[in-house]
C-alpha positions, 0 to 999 in steps of 0.5 A: 820316197823320203827324199822326194817328199823333202824336195817337194817341201823344200821347193814349196818353201822357196817358191813363196806364197802364191796369190790366193783367189779372193784373198787380200792380194787382189792388187794386180788386177789393174797392176800398172799405172796408166801412161802419165798417171801419177799418184801421191799417197802415204804409207801409215806405219804401225808406230804412227809415222807416215812415209810419203810416196810419189809414183808414176809409170817410170818410178817411185819416190819416197823420203827414207831419210837418206837410207837404203830401203827394203820394201817387203810385201807380206801377209801373216799367213805366208810361211816363207814370209815368216821364215825370212823375218829372223834374217830381216831382223838381223839385217835391220840391226846390222845396218840400222844407221844406213838402212831401213826395212818397211814391211808392207802388209797385204791383208786387213789386220787391226792394230792389236792383231798386228802388234801381237804378230810383230811381238811373236816374231820379234820384228824390229822394223816397221809395218805399213797398214792400210790402203797405201799398201795396195797403192804401193803394190800397184805402183811397183807393177803388182805383187803376184807372190809372197814374199816380194821385196824391192831394195832401193838405194839411199838415192831412191834408185831400184837396186833389186827386185826379189821374189820368194825367200832370199838367202841372208848373205845375198841380201847382205851383199845387195844392201852393202851396194845400196848404202854406198 
């Protein structure tokens, strides 16, 4: 019986947080861009910087200063997202010269609440706030579960798309490919 309970808990942990109805994850209702539709927008980072995004049906382009980039879609109520943060912190520190993580918050939070959350979880990578986050989610085909991560090479090529909690070792290997 204890084994069954443990396996159920473990399965829920690795599945990630599913989209809740009437929550802030309502970004997939019209989740793909129409043919030929192009949108340009900026992600506003918690440290005041902006990341300009150009998106169309085939790809997204962004200026990551020639660094591989991992976009991490998350919410503050997603336990698997929170569980992955220490691993992401380690990877950001390990590859800081060639790699950047940009967390994409898919809920409404004021800056003070976000700063407190980031401090509590010792996040060492920036978090994007605002409407641009939902436009990015739409641009990549929608976000149906959390955490969702997309790894891009320094040239902007999509390397991998991840759903749920991913082992740090697997991300490490893919990051090495992305920075080459």
